[in-house]
C-alpha positions, 0 to 999 in steps of 0.5 A, a space after each residue: 370285184 370289177 369296176 363295171 360290176 361295182 358301177 352297175 350295182 350302184 346304178 341298180 340301187 339308185 334306180 330301184 326306188 324310182 320304179 318302186 315309187 312309180 308302181 306305188 304312187 302312180 300305178 294308175 296314171 295312163 300312158 296312152 291306153 295303158 297305165 304305168 302299173 301295167 307297163 311295169 307289171 308285165 302288161 297284166 290285164 292288157 287286152 292286146 292279143 287275139 286267139 279263138 282257140 281258148 278263152 279264160 273266164 275269171 269265174 268260169 275257167 278255161 273254154 276250149 273253142 267255146 266249150 267248158 272242160 266238162 263239155 269238151 270231155 263229154 262231147 269228144 269221142 272217147 277212145 274205145 273202151 276208155 273213159 277219155 277222148 283221144 288227144 288226136 280228137 281234141 287236136 282236130 277240135 282245137 284246129 277246126 272248132 268242130 267236134 270230130 266224128 269217131 271216123 275223123 278222130 281216127 284219121 288223125 290218130 292214123 296220121 299221127 302214127 305215120 309221123 311219130 318216129 323220132 329221127 336217129 340224129 335227135 337220139 344222138 344229140 340227147 345221148 351226147 348231153 351230160 347225164 345231169 342235163 335237165 329233162 326240159 333242156 333235153 326236150 327243148 334241144 330235141 325239138 330244135 334239132 328237128 328244125 332242119 326238117 321244116 317244110 315251112 322253111 323250104 317252101 318259104 325259101 322257094 317263094 310263096 304267097 303269104 296267104 299260103 303260109 299256113 299250109 307248110 306251117 300245118 305240115 310242120 305242126 303235124 310232123 312235130 306234134 306226134 313226135 313230142 310224146 315219143 321224145 319225152 318218153 325217150 328222155 325219161 327212160 334214158 335218164 331214169 330207167 337205166 336207159 332201157 327203151 320201149 318201142 312204140 305200139 302201132 295199135 295205140 293212140 298218142 296217149 296210149 302209146 305215151 303210157 306204153 313207152 313210159 312203161 306205166 300200166 293202165 289207167 295211166 293211158 287215160 291219165 295222159 289223155 286227160 293231162 295233155 288235154 287239160 294243159 293244152 292251152 290257156 289263152 295267148 298271154 301266158 309265157 309259153 303261149 305268148 312266147 311261141 306266138 311271138 317267135 312265130 310272128 317273125 315267120 320262124 317255123 314251128 320248131 323254133 317257135 315251140 322250142 322257145 315256148 318250152 324254154 319259157 314253160 321251164 320257169 318256176 313261175 310257169 310250168 315248174 309250179 306243179 313240181 314245187 306244189 308237190 314238193 311242198 305238199 310232201 314236206 307238209 305231210 312230213 310236218 304232220 308227223 303221221 297225224 290224221 289230216 283232220 280239218 283242225 290239224 290241217 287248219 293249224 298247219 296252214 296257219 303256221 305256214 302263213 304266219 311264218 311268211 310262206 305261201 300255200 303253193 297251188 292256191 291263187 291264179 292270175 285270172 281265175 276267181 274260182 276253183 280251177 276247172 282243171 283242178 276239179 277234173 283231176 280231182 274227179 279222177 282221183 276220187 274215182 281211182 285213188 280215193 284212199 291214197 294218203 297224199 290225195 287225202 291230204 290234198 283233199 283236206 287242204 282243198 276243204 280248209 285252205 280257201 277259208 284260211 286264206 279268206 280269213 288271212 285276207 291277202 289272197 285275191 283268189 283263195 281257190 286251187 289252180 291246176 298245179 295243186 292236184 296234178 303232181 299227186 296223180 303222177 306220183 301215185 302212178 310211179 312217176 316220182 321224178 318230178 323234174 320230168 313233170 314240166 315235160 308232161 306239161 310241155 307236151 300238152 301245151 304244144 297242142 294249143 300253141 301249135 294250133 295258134 301259130 297255124 291260125 296266126 299264119 292263116 290270118 296273116 298276123 304281123 310280127 309282134 312289136 310293142 313300143 317301149 318307154 323309158 323310166 324317165 318318160 314314165 316319171 314325166 307322165 307321172 309329173 315327177 320328172 326331175 
């Protein structure tokens, strides 16, 4: 071991107790308008970001432009002959706050169709990557590769009024968003379906065409519409949304900004959670040994999980204090379309039993399921069993919200984000324990 690494190890071991003490004994001490606990703890709960696109209420769940999830689905015009609205109609709604007419929604559908073709050079880049490259890496690379086409960069370099920045940003967003499902489907077919690809269908909307290019029959088209809308936005403080906003605040274009947000989404504490929940649930099913998932059987298995020091993944949320409405929406779909699917029956019984077990256990602030407790089951049922790909699906949906946000950031002239840092020694001085 080099002397540098050994010295660093010693420094880390000396420093950790200082941080731990600050959090445990002085977490509520204020440094300006925030506490030491918030400064060390990832700015949790600090109200310092602005977005009108969505708001997460602890007891009501996500509201898109003021509407709850059920209200959003009910008010947006459905795709003809389908149960769910088009992603394009939702995009119109996120951008404007107005429910589009069927005509207005169809105009966005047609605009997206014109812009969704994937450039050949992006395909060449994907194909040059090692075959074991993670699909999220490929997704991020594909987005970043298209940065050369940024309208914002061209217009900015030519010189323009800052109050007009939103227009080329909007053009970048409209060029990028329709390509994301096409990019994702290409990655999926290249990696998992023998490199056999399905051309776009010019008659289909974004969700329908994605299902078509994935090679998954209806009603997976409605699954795609529902999934992308539900995962579109979650305020500005989550990692993917905040990262996209942060990078865009430097006047980076939509391609740079979204690629950065996608990289944040790839983390196991963020977008990777749905994959981990499904993996845990399937192992949990195996541990039941074929037993019928009764309340008694599931309760015992959950207690065994908690008593072994493990957590029940998919339960709990940083903000919500009730069942995630996104979970409820997907559960309604399952009850209608796959009520007897064994994996869903286990998920359903866990939902019935787990909150009570967690409340009795006493360590969970929120014993209710979040969106990740349900979403992977639907994908698995429709044959999308390559769970490394699940976060790419999340990324397509999340792009709707974050790209809307950075368009509005430029429209309102928000400045570069630049919070102030403090040192550990300064925190100890605030706490009155500086040596």
